[in-house]
C-alpha atoms as an extended CHARMM CRD file, in Angstrom:
* protein
*
       121  EXT
         1         1  MET       CA             79.2010000000        7.8980000000        3.0310000000  PROA      1               0.0000000000
         2         2  ALA       CA             81.3810000000       10.7120000000        3.6610000000  PROA      2               0.0000000000
         3         3  GLN       CA             82.0380000000       14.5370000000        3.3930000000  PROA      3               0.0000000000
         4         4  ILE       CA             84.5770000000       15.2720000000        1.3390000000  PROA      4               0.0000000000
         5         5  GLY       CA             84.4290000000       18.8730000000        0.5410000000  PROA      5               0.0000000000
         6         6  THR       CA             81.5990000000       20.4270000000       -0.6430000000  PROA      6               0.0000000000
         7         7  LYS       CA             81.3880000000       18.6390000000       -3.9790000000  PROA      7               0.0000000000
         8         8  LEU       CA             82.4900000000       15.2540000000       -3.7390000000  PROA      8               0.0000000000
         9         9  ARG       CA             81.1570000000       12.1840000000       -1.2640000000  PROA      9               0.0000000000
        10        10  SER       CA             83.5310000000        8.9070000000       -0.5840000000  PROA      10              0.0000000000
        11        11  ALA       CA             81.9890000000        6.0810000000       -0.6470000000  PROA      11              0.0000000000
        12        12  THR       CA             83.7800000000        2.8580000000        0.4790000000  PROA      12              0.0000000000
        13        13  SER       CA             83.2810000000       -0.8130000000        0.2530000000  PROA      13              0.0000000000
        14        14  ASN       CA             84.1660000000       -4.2380000000        0.4150000000  PROA      14              0.0000000000
        15        15  ASN       CA             86.4990000000       -3.5880000000        3.0370000000  PROA      15              0.0000000000
        16        16  GLY       CA             88.2650000000       -0.0150000000        1.8170000000  PROA      16              0.0000000000
        17        17  GLN       CA             89.3720000000       -1.9810000000       -1.7610000000  PROA      17              0.0000000000
        18        18  HSD       CA             86.9200000000       -0.1640000000       -3.4760000000  PROA      18              0.0000000000
        19        19  GLN       CA             85.8520000000        3.4890000000       -3.4420000000  PROA      19              0.0000000000
        20        20  ARG       CA             84.3330000000        6.0950000000       -5.3130000000  PROA      20              0.0000000000
        21        21  LEU       CA             84.2390000000        9.3630000000       -5.3280000000  PROA      21              0.0000000000
        22        22  MET       CA             80.2400000000       10.5330000000       -5.5240000000  PROA      22              0.0000000000
        23        23  HSD       CA             79.0590000000       14.1980000000       -6.8650000000  PROA      23              0.0000000000
        24        24  TRP       CA             75.9090000000       15.8810000000       -8.0760000000  PROA      24              0.0000000000
        25        25  CYS       CA             75.0950000000       15.4080000000      -11.8400000000  PROA      25              0.0000000000
        26        26  PRO       CA             73.5420000000       19.0050000000      -13.0960000000  PROA      26              0.0000000000
        27        27  GLY       CA             72.8690000000       17.1020000000      -16.9080000000  PROA      27              0.0000000000
        28        28  CYS       CA             71.3150000000       13.7940000000      -14.9460000000  PROA      28              0.0000000000
        29        29  ASP       CA             69.2200000000       15.4020000000      -11.8250000000  PROA      29              0.0000000000
        30        30  GLU       CA             71.0280000000       12.9550000000       -9.9650000000  PROA      30              0.0000000000
        31        31  VAL       CA             74.2560000000       11.9010000000       -7.8450000000  PROA      31              0.0000000000
        32        32  HSD       CA             77.1450000000        9.8320000000      -10.3170000000  PROA      32              0.0000000000
        33        33  GLY       CA             80.5710000000        7.6340000000       -8.8450000000  PROA      33              0.0000000000
        34        34  ILE       CA             83.5450000000        7.4220000000      -10.2010000000  PROA      34              0.0000000000
        35        35  THR       CA             85.8140000000        4.8920000000       -8.7990000000  PROA      35              0.0000000000
        36        36  ILE       CA             88.5900000000        5.3850000000       -7.9730000000  PROA      36              0.0000000000
        37        37  LYS       CA             90.0340000000        2.9760000000       -6.0510000000  PROA      37              0.0000000000
        38        38  SER       CA             89.4260000000       -0.6950000000       -6.6790000000  PROA      38              0.0000000000
        39        39  SER       CA             91.1170000000       -4.3480000000       -6.6650000000  PROA      39              0.0000000000
        40        40  LEU       CA             88.2250000000       -5.4930000000       -8.4550000000  PROA      40              0.0000000000
        41        41  GLY       CA             88.3790000000       -3.6030000000      -11.9700000000  PROA      41              0.0000000000
        42        42  PRO       CA             88.7050000000       -0.0840000000      -13.5460000000  PROA      42              0.0000000000
        43        43  LYS       CA             89.3990000000        2.6550000000      -11.4460000000  PROA      43              0.0000000000
        44        44  TRP       CA             89.9170000000        6.7820000000      -12.8700000000  PROA      44              0.0000000000
        45        45  GLN       CA             92.9880000000        8.7420000000      -12.1830000000  PROA      45              0.0000000000
        46        46  PHE       CA             92.1050000000       11.7110000000       -9.3090000000  PROA      46              0.0000000000
        47        47  ASN       CA             94.4010000000       14.6920000000       -9.0100000000  PROA      47              0.0000000000
        48        48  GLY       CA             93.0720000000       14.7810000000       -4.9600000000  PROA      48              0.0000000000
        49        49  ASP       CA             91.8660000000       17.9080000000       -5.3500000000  PROA      49              0.0000000000
        50        50  TYR       CA             88.0710000000       17.5260000000       -3.2790000000  PROA      50              0.0000000000
        51        51  GLU       CA             87.2300000000       21.3550000000       -4.5480000000  PROA      51              0.0000000000
        52        52  ARG       CA             88.2650000000       21.0890000000       -8.6450000000  PROA      52              0.0000000000
        53        53  PRO       CA             88.6080000000       18.2370000000       -9.2920000000  PROA      53              0.0000000000
        54        54  THR       CA             90.4130000000       16.5250000000      -12.3540000000  PROA      54              0.0000000000
        55        55  PHE       CA             89.3780000000       13.0610000000      -13.6200000000  PROA      55              0.0000000000
        56        56  ASN       CA             90.7840000000       11.3730000000      -16.0540000000  PROA      56              0.0000000000
        57        57  PRO       CA             89.5990000000        9.3910000000      -18.4480000000  PROA      57              0.0000000000
        58        58  SER       CA             85.9430000000       10.3600000000      -18.9890000000  PROA      58              0.0000000000
        59        59  VAL       CA             82.7740000000        8.8830000000      -17.4450000000  PROA      59              0.0000000000
        60        60  LEU       CA             80.4460000000        7.1560000000      -19.7440000000  PROA      60              0.0000000000
        61        61  LEU       CA             77.2350000000        6.0070000000      -18.2050000000  PROA      61              0.0000000000
        62        62  GLN       CA             75.3050000000        3.1910000000      -20.3310000000  PROA      62              0.0000000000
        63        63  SER       CA             71.8150000000        1.3720000000      -19.2490000000  PROA      63              0.0000000000
        64        64  ASN       CA             70.4020000000       -1.8320000000      -21.3660000000  PROA      64              0.0000000000
        65        65  HSD       CA             67.3180000000       -0.0550000000      -20.6060000000  PROA      65              0.0000000000
        66        66  ASP       CA             65.3760000000        2.6630000000      -22.5270000000  PROA      66              0.0000000000
        67        67  GLY       CA             62.6880000000        3.5980000000      -19.9310000000  PROA      67              0.0000000000
        68        68  GLU       CA             60.9510000000        0.6470000000      -18.7130000000  PROA      68              0.0000000000
        69        69  LYS       CA             61.7680000000       -1.2660000000      -22.3490000000  PROA      69              0.0000000000
        70        70  ARG       CA             64.9120000000       -3.4680000000      -21.6950000000  PROA      70              0.0000000000
        71        71  LEU       CA             66.9810000000       -3.2740000000      -25.1440000000  PROA      71              0.0000000000
        72        72  PRO       CA             67.9930000000       -6.4000000000      -27.4170000000  PROA      72              0.0000000000
        73        73  ALA       CA             71.2140000000       -7.9660000000      -26.2550000000  PROA      73              0.0000000000
        74        74  GLY       CA             74.9040000000       -6.3940000000      -26.9020000000  PROA      74              0.0000000000
        75        75  GLN       CA             72.7720000000       -2.9990000000      -26.9560000000  PROA      75              0.0000000000
        76        76  MET       CA             73.3690000000       -0.3760000000      -24.5010000000  PROA      76              0.0000000000
        77        77  ARG       CA             71.9270000000        3.1370000000      -24.3120000000  PROA      77              0.0000000000
        78        78  THR       CA             74.1330000000        5.8920000000      -22.8050000000  PROA      78              0.0000000000
        79        79  GLU       CA             72.4890000000        7.9000000000      -20.0920000000  PROA      79              0.0000000000
        80        80  CYS       CA             75.7720000000       10.1940000000      -19.3060000000  PROA      80              0.0000000000
        81        81  HSD       CA             79.1040000000       11.1800000000      -20.6010000000  PROA      81              0.0000000000
        82        82  TYR       CA             81.5690000000       13.8010000000      -19.7140000000  PROA      82              0.0000000000
        83        83  PHE       CA             84.5370000000       14.7940000000      -18.1590000000  PROA      83              0.0000000000
        84        84  ILE       CA             85.5940000000       16.3520000000      -14.9120000000  PROA      84              0.0000000000
        85        85  ARG       CA             88.1310000000       18.7280000000      -15.5960000000  PROA      85              0.0000000000
        86        86  ASP       CA             89.5930000000       21.3390000000      -12.5680000000  PROA      86              0.0000000000
        87        87  GLY       CA             86.6170000000       21.1530000000      -10.6780000000  PROA      87              0.0000000000
        88        88  ARG       CA             83.9280000000       21.4900000000      -13.7960000000  PROA      88              0.0000000000
        89        89  ILE       CA             81.9720000000       19.2120000000      -15.6840000000  PROA      89              0.0000000000
        90        90  GLU       CA             81.8960000000       18.6390000000      -19.7430000000  PROA      90              0.0000000000
        91        91  PHE       CA             79.6360000000       16.9150000000      -20.9450000000  PROA      91              0.0000000000
        92        92  CYS       CA             79.9900000000       15.1430000000      -24.3310000000  PROA      92              0.0000000000
        93        93  GLY       CA             77.6530000000       15.7750000000      -26.6850000000  PROA      93              0.0000000000
        94        94  ASP       CA             76.3240000000       12.0460000000      -27.0300000000  PROA      94              0.0000000000
        95        95  SER       CA             74.9080000000       12.8410000000      -23.5940000000  PROA      95              0.0000000000
        96        96  PRO       CA             70.9940000000       12.7740000000      -23.8960000000  PROA      96              0.0000000000
        97        97  HSD       CA             70.1380000000       15.1140000000      -21.8080000000  PROA      97              0.0000000000
        98        98  LYS       CA             69.5430000000       19.3780000000      -21.0600000000  PROA      98              0.0000000000
        99        99  LEU       CA             73.7140000000       19.5720000000      -20.6140000000  PROA      99              0.0000000000
       100       100  ALA       CA             75.1890000000       18.2680000000      -23.4760000000  PROA      100             0.0000000000
       101       101  GLY       CA             77.7850000000       19.6420000000      -24.8800000000  PROA      101             0.0000000000
       102       102  GLN       CA             78.2460000000       22.2990000000      -22.3440000000  PROA      102             0.0000000000
       103       103  THR       CA             80.9460000000       23.0580000000      -19.3580000000  PROA      103             0.0000000000
       104       104  VAL       CA             79.1790000000       23.6890000000      -16.0770000000  PROA      104             0.0000000000
       105       105  ASP       CA             80.4310000000       24.2910000000      -12.3720000000  PROA      105             0.0000000000
       106       106  LEU       CA             80.7310000000       20.8320000000      -10.2230000000  PROA      106             0.0000000000
       107       107  PRO       CA             78.0530000000       21.7130000000       -8.3440000000  PROA      107             0.0000000000
       108       108  ASP       CA             77.5370000000       21.4770000000       -4.4270000000  PROA      108             0.0000000000
       109       109  TRP       CA             76.4110000000       18.7960000000       -3.1830000000  PROA      109             0.0000000000
       110       110  PRO       CA             72.7380000000       19.2590000000       -2.7000000000  PROA      110             0.0000000000
       111       111  TYR       CA             71.8180000000       17.0680000000       -0.1310000000  PROA      111             0.0000000000
       112       112  ALA       CA             72.0330000000       18.0390000000        4.0540000000  PROA      112             0.0000000000
       113       113  PRO       CA             73.7070000000       15.4090000000        6.0100000000  PROA      113             0.0000000000
       114       114  SER       CA             71.6320000000       12.5420000000        7.0960000000  PROA      114             0.0000000000
       115       115  THR       CA             69.6410000000       12.8210000000        4.3610000000  PROA      115             0.0000000000
       116       116  TYR       CA             70.5020000000       11.2920000000        1.1370000000  PROA      116             0.0000000000
       117       117  GLY       CA             69.5950000000        8.0150000000        0.6150000000  PROA      117             0.0000000000
       118       118  GLY       CA             69.0320000000        7.4420000000        4.6860000000  PROA      118             0.0000000000
       119       119  ILE       CA             73.3280000000        7.4510000000        4.7990000000  PROA      119             0.0000000000
       120       120  ASP       CA             74.7890000000        9.2060000000        7.6300000000  PROA      120             0.0000000000
       121       121  GLU       CA             77.4860000000       12.3650000000        6.9370000000  PROA      121             0.0000000000
């Protein structure tokens, strides 16, 4: 993972064919990634601004688990749903966390180099 500004980190896999920009989500209190380059599937548009990023379309994270329990086949639960526009996170109302329906500044990356998941920066 590579540092690119104070807000985002870049993660590349598959010999550079797949690139994600990682950011801290203050609603979930964890890292989320947005695919901006992929030969394997969907990707998001990125405005190229690492301090005031905009991504389109919205980001929707879903899971087939509810806590420890697996949901019936075909059912999904929304974990987080948001837009990032001009360096602000706009959380959609269907996000099941404390910031649903709110807009907040995209926070700075919270980890010091070499402290997140054993990955050197």
